[in-house]
C-alpha positions in Angstrom: -43.6 31.5 11.9 -45.3 28.1 11.6 -44.1 27.5 8.1 -40.5 28.3 9.0 -40.8 26.1 12.1 -42.0 23.1 10.0 -39.3 23.7 7.3 -36.5 23.9 9.9 -37.7 20.8 11.7 -37.8 18.8 8.4 -34.3 20.1 7.6 -32.9 19.1 11.0 -34.5 15.7 10.7 -32.8 15.2 7.3 -29.5 16.2 8.9 -30.1 13.6 11.7 -30.9 10.8 9.2 -27.8 11.6 7.2 -25.6 11.8 10.3 -26.9 8.4 11.5 -26.1 6.9 8.1 -22.6 8.4 7.8 -21.2 7.9 11.3 -20.0 4.9 13.3 -22.2 5.2 16.4 -20.1 6.0 19.5 -22.8 5.7 22.2 -25.8 3.5 22.9 -28.9 4.0 20.8 -30.7 5.6 23.6 -28.0 8.2 24.3 -27.5 8.9 20.6 -31.2 9.5 20.1 -31.2 11.9 23.1 -28.3 13.8 21.6 -30.0 14.0 18.2 -33.2 15.3 19.9 -31.2 18.0 21.7 -29.6 18.9 18.3 -33.1 19.2 16.7 -34.2 21.5 19.5 -31.1 23.7 19.4 -31.0 23.8 15.6 -34.6 25.1 15.4 -34.3 27.5 18.3 -31.1 29.1 16.9 -32.5 29.5 13.5 -35.8 31.0 14.8 -33.9 33.3 17.2 -31.7 34.7 14.5 -34.4 35.2 11.9 -37.3 36.2 14.0 -36.1 37.8 17.2 -32.6 39.3 16.5 -33.0 40.3 12.8 -35.6 40.5 10.1 -36.0 37.2 8.2 -35.2 38.9 4.9 -31.9 40.5 6.2 -28.4 39.4 5.3 -27.6 39.2 9.1 -30.4 36.8 9.7 -29.3 34.5 6.9 -25.6 34.6 7.9 -26.2 34.0 11.6 -28.7 31.2 10.9 -26.4 29.5 8.4 -23.2 29.7 10.5 -24.8 28.9 13.9 -26.7 25.9 12.7 -23.6 24.6 10.8 -21.5 25.0 13.9 -24.0 23.1 16.0 -24.3 20.3 13.4 -20.5 20.0 13.3 -20.3 19.6 17.1 -23.0 17.0 17.1 -21.4 15.1 14.2 -18.0 15.1 15.9 -19.4 14.0 19.3 -21.7 11.2 18.1 -19.2 9.5 15.7 -16.6 6.9 16.7 -14.5 7.5 13.6 -11.1 9.2 13.9 -11.2 13.0 13.9 -9.6 13.5 10.5 -12.1 11.2 8.9 -15.1 12.8 10.6 -14.0 16.3 9.4 -13.8 15.2 5.8 -17.2 13.5 6.0 -18.9 16.5 7.6 -17.3 19.0 5.1 -18.5 16.8 2.2 -22.0 16.5 3.6 -22.1 20.3 4.2 -21.1 21.0 0.6 -23.8 18.6 -0.7 -26.4 20.5 1.5 -25.3 23.8 0.0 -25.6 22.4 -3.5 -29.1 21.1 -2.8 -30.0 24.4 -1.1 -29.0 26.4 -4.2 -30.7 24.0 -6.6 -34.0 24.1 -4.6 -33.8 27.9 -4.5 -33.3 28.1 -8.3 -36.2 25.8 -9.0 -38.4 27.6 -6.5 -37.6 31.0 -8.0 -39.2 29.8 -11.3 -42.6 29.6 -9.7 -42.4 32.0 -6.7 -41.2 35.6 -6.6 -41.2 35.8 -2.8 -38.5 33.5 -1.7 -39.8 33.5 1.9 -43.4 32.9 1.1 -45.1 29.9 2.7 -45.4 28.0 -0.6 -41.8 28.7 -1.6 -40.5 27.6 1.8 -42.3 24.3 1.6 -41.4 23.7 -2.1 -37.7 24.3 -1.4 -37.8 21.9 1.6 -39.5 19.2 -0.4 -37.1 19.6 -3.3 -34.1 19.3 -1.0 -35.5 16.2 0.6 -36.1 14.6 -2.8 -32.6 15.4 -3.9 -31.2 13.7 -0.8 -33.0 10.4 -1.4 -30.9 9.1 -4.4 -27.7 10.4 -2.8 -28.5 8.6 0.5 -29.2 5.4 -1.4 -26.0 5.7 -3.4 -24.0 6.3 -0.3 -25.4 3.3 1.6 -24.9 0.9 -1.4 -21.6 2.1 -2.9 -19.7 4.5 -0.6 -20.4 3.5 3.0 -18.7 0.1 2.9 -15.5 1.7 1.6 -15.7 4.6 4.0 -16.1 2.3 7.0 -13.3 0.0 5.8 -10.7 2.7 5.5 -8.9 3.7 8.7 -7.9 7.1 9.9 -4.2 6.3 10.3 -3.0 8.1 7.1 -3.8 11.6 8.5 -1.8 13.4 5.9 -4.2 12.3 3.1 -7.3 13.0 5.2 -6.0 16.5 6.0 -5.3 17.2 2.3 -8.7 16.2 1.0 -10.3 18.0 4.0 -8.5 21.2 3.1 -9.8 21.0 -0.5 -13.3 20.4 0.9 -13.1 23.5 3.1 -12.4 25.6 0.1 -15.3 24.3 -1.9 -17.6 24.6 1.1 -16.6 28.3 1.4 -17.5 28.8 -2.3 -20.9 27.0 -2.0 -21.7 28.9 1.2 -21.3 32.2 -0.8 -23.7 30.8 -3.4 -26.2 30.0 -0.6 -26.0 33.7 0.6 -26.4 35.0 -3.0 -29.4 32.8 -3.8 -31.1 33.6 -0.5 -30.8 37.4 -0.9 -31.5 37.7 -4.6 -34.8 36.7 -6.2 -33.8 37.3 -9.9 -31.2 34.6 -10.6 -29.1 36.0 -13.4 -27.8 33.5 -15.9 -24.1 33.9 -15.1 -24.8 33.0 -11.4 -26.4 29.7 -12.4 -23.6 29.0 -15.0 -20.9 29.7 -12.5 -22.7 27.6 -9.9 -23.0 24.7 -12.3 -19.3 24.9 -13.3 -18.3 24.9 -9.6 -20.5 21.9 -8.9 -18.9 20.0 -11.9 -15.4 20.8 -10.6 -16.3 19.8 -7.1 -17.6 16.4 -8.2 -14.4 15.9 -10.2 -12.3 16.7 -7.1 -14.6 14.5 -5.0 -14.0 11.6 -7.5 -10.2 12.1 -7.0 -10.7 12.2 -3.2 -12.5 8.9 -3.2 -9.7 7.5 -5.4 -7.3 8.4 -2.7 -9.6 6.7 -0.2 -9.6 3.6 -2.3 -5.8 3.8 -2.3 -5.8 3.9 1.5 -8.1 0.8 1.6 -5.7 -1.1 -0.7 -2.8 0.0 1.6 -4.6 -1.3 4.7 -5.4 -4.5 2.9 -1.8 -5.0 2.0 -0.8 -4.5 5.6 -3.3 -7.1 6.6 -1.9 -9.5 4.0 1.6 -8.9 5.4 0.3 -9.6 8.9 -1.3 -12.8 7.6 1.9 -13.8 5.9 3.8 -13.2 9.2 1.3 -15.5 10.9 1.6 -18.2 8.2 5.4 -18.0 8.6 5.0 -18.6 12.3 2.7 -21.6 11.6 5.3 -23.0 9.2 8.0 -22.5 11.8 5.9 -24.4 14.4 5.1 -27.1 11.9 8.9 -27.6 11.2 9.6 -27.7 14.9 6.8 -30.4 15.3 8.2 -32.4 12.5 11.7 -32.3 14.0 10.2 -33.4 17.4 8.4 -36.3 15.6 11.7 -37.3 13.9 13.4 -37.3 17.3 10.6 -39.4 18.8 10.8 -41.9 15.9 14.6 -42.0 16.2 14.5 -42.7 19.9 11.6 -45.1 19.8 13.9 -48.1 18.9 16.2 -47.3 21.9 13.1 -47.1 24.2 11.9 -50.5 22.9 15.4 -52.0 23.5 15.4 -50.7 27.1 11.9 -52.1 27.8 12.8 -55.5 26.3 15.9 -55.7 28.4 13.9 -55.0 31.6 11.3 -57.6 30.7 14.0 -60.2 30.0 15.4 -59.6 33.4 12.0 -59.9 35.0 11.8 -56.2 36.0 8.2 -55.8 35.2 7.4 -52.9 37.6 10.4 -51.0 36.3 9.3 -51.5 32.7 5.8 -50.3 33.5 7.2 -47.2 35.2 9.4 -46.6 32.3 6.5 -46.8 29.9 4.5 -44.3 32.0 7.3 -41.8 31.9 7.6 -42.3 28.2 3.9 -41.6 27.7 4.1 -38.5 29.9 7.0 -37.2 27.7 4.9 -37.8 24.6 1.9 -35.9 26.1 4.2 -32.9 27.0 5.6 -32.8 23.4 2.1 -33.0 21.8 0.8 -29.8 20.3 -2.0 -28.3 22.4 -5.4 -28.3 20.7 -7.9 -25.6 21.8 -10.7 -25.9 19.2 -11.7 -27.7 15.9 -11.3 -24.6 13.8 -7.9 -25.0 12.1 -6.9 -21.3 11.7 -8.2 -20.3 15.2 -6.4 -23.2 16.8 -3.2 -22.4 14.9 -3.3 -18.8 16.1 -4.0 -19.8 19.7 -1.3 -22.5 19.7 1.3 -20.1 18.2 0.7 -17.4 20.8 0.3 -20.0 23.6 3.9 -21.1 22.9 5.1 -17.6 22.5 3.6 -16.5 25.8 5.0 -19.5 27.7 8.5 -18.8 26.3 8.2 -15.2 27.5 7.3 -16.4 31.0 3.7 -15.2 30.8 0.9 -17.3 32.3 -1.8 -17.8 29.7 -5.2 -19.5 29.9 -7.2 -20.2 26.7 -10.7 -21.6 26.2 -12.3 -21.8 22.8 -15.2 -23.7 21.1 -15.0 -22.3 17.6 -16.2 -24.8 15.0 -15.0 -25.2 11.4 -18.3 -24.1 9.8 -18.2 -20.4 11.0 -18.8 -17.7 8.4 -16.0 -15.6 9.6 -13.1 -15.7 7.1 -9.6 -16.9 8.1 -8.2 -13.5 7.1 -10.5 -11.8 9.6 -9.7 -14.2 12.3 -6.0 -13.5 11.7 -6.7 -9.7 11.8 -8.6 -9.9 15.1 -7.1 -12.8 17.1 -3.5 -12.1 16.1 -3.7 -8.5 17.1 -5.6 -9.2 20.3 -3.0 -11.8 21.4 0.0 -9.8 20.2 -1.2 -6.7 22.1 -1.9 -8.8 25.2 1.6 -10.3 25.1 3.2 -6.9 24.6 1.1 -5.5 27.4 2.3 -8.1 29.8 5.9 -7.5 28.8 5.5 -3.7 29.4 4.3 -4.3 32.9 7.8 -4.9 34.1 6.7 -8.2 35.7 5.4 -11.5 34.4 1.8 -10.9 33.6 -1.2 -13.1 32.9 -3.5 -13.5 29.9 -7.0 -15.0 29.9 -8.8 -15.5 26.6 -12.2 -17.0 26.1 -13.8 -17.6 22.7 -17.4 -18.7 22.7 -20.2 -19.2 20.1 -23.4 -17.7 21.5 -26.4 -18.1 19.3 -25.4 -16.4 16.0 -22.5 -14.5 17.5 -18.8 -15.2 18.1 -17.7 -13.6 21.4 -14.1 -13.1 22.2 -13.0 -11.9 25.6 -9.4 -11.3 26.5 -8.0 -10.0 29.8 -4.3 -9.2 30.3 -2.1 -7.2 32.6 -1.1 -3.8 31.2 1.2 -0.9 31.9 0.0 2.0 34.0 -1.1 5.1 32.2 -3.2 3.5 29.5 -6.2 5.7 28.7 -9.6 4.3 27.8 -12.1 6.8 26.2 -15.6 5.7 25.2 -14.8 2.0 25.6 -11.8 2.4 23.2 -8.1 2.9 23.7 -7.4 6.6 23.2 -4.1 6.3 21.3 -4.6 3.3 19.1 -2.3 1.9 16.4 -2.7 0.0 13.2 -3.4 -3.3 15.0 -6.6 -2.0 16.6 -7.6 -0.2 13.4 -7.2 -3.6 11.6 -9.4 -5.3 14.2 -12.1 -2.6 13.8 -12.0 -2.9 10.0 -12.5 -6.7 10.2 -15.2 -6.5 12.9 -17.3 -4.0 10.9 -17.7 -6.7 8.2 -19.8 -8.7 10.6 -21.7 -5.7 12.2 -19.3 -6.3 15.1 -18.6 -4.4 18.3 -15.3 -3.9 20.1 -15.0 -2.4 23.6 -12.2 -2.1 26.2 -12.4 -1.8 30.0 -9.6 -1.1 32.4 -9.8 -2.1 36.0 -6.9 -2.6 38.5 -4.3 -2.5 35.8 -6.1 -5.3 34.0 -7.2 -4.5 30.4 -10.3 -6.5 29.2 -11.3 -6.5 25.6 -14.6 -7.8 24.3 -15.2 -8.5 20.6 -18.7 -9.5 19.4 -19.0 -10.7 15.8 -22.3 -11.6 14.2 -22.3 -14.6 11.8 
């Protein structure tokens, strides 16, 4: 019993490590660790109960119940602890489960070369060690090559995610059958191994195609971000043209203002001339473009939405101290700030009354902190500090924030939605 307990504990710990690497953490570190500890306990207890209490360890029922129950528990934990969209989580779990089945079969085949009793203490330890060693290069490859792409792609294109998940379910079913065969048979006949190897090759070919589809989704989301950036640049160009027209008007009227002032001075109306000059200066201040910070792109975005909000009758307050030397790219500022402000303006419009927007951008140590509060319509649902039904704008913000190990959280109180974005430089 001790050898099985140790092997199951090591297997559960490997699952936990892989889950932590593959998922976007939904809860705090403390809560996530507590959930993983509960998973470890339930995983080991289920397996021990099925193989030692309910059935004999060598029986088909013990193997089936252990395999299915622990996989179900692992699936629930994976879905609960990950902040990714459901369709994305399902594909990742199915892919991971298939890899586990492959490593399980390979370790069983290698172990059978040295040990006749598949459930002997030495065989159990050897299989567990082999599986762990097989995981290490895969984990490294995932962290270096696949995780950045997986985290960048959104879950909006559910049709593609469902398609590749359906294929993954079919392969997982086949690999599960191989696991049962290799568990119950000690003499691995050649055609079993050849069939298994052929299935693995086909699976990796399909997996390569699946990741090609994921790369396509990434390119699609990047194109949407570029289109959004182009829209913002067009707004900036429109504002620049309006400012140029205002400047031309001022230059055109400047001669007339000088003539009026000269006439007043010639008549000795000094006080009237001074009052006229004060009024003229006030008109120039009102026409001047408002400057919020020294960062050109951030200031342009804030100025653009400031004018837009005022034109829509929305009260808006902006404070920012973003400097030009920040490591956050202009494209990512566009993705985050434009979506924040556009959602805030739309939220105020949907209230049915003139709303209010407060946005504060501060540099704190090595972090850029963006806090935006705005009036919003009733019925908005916040789940785990995130809007439950989110669109492409929020997905674009999440994609940009992940590049800087960022965090995005929402809070709703008294029909006021507050968003906090933290970006690490």
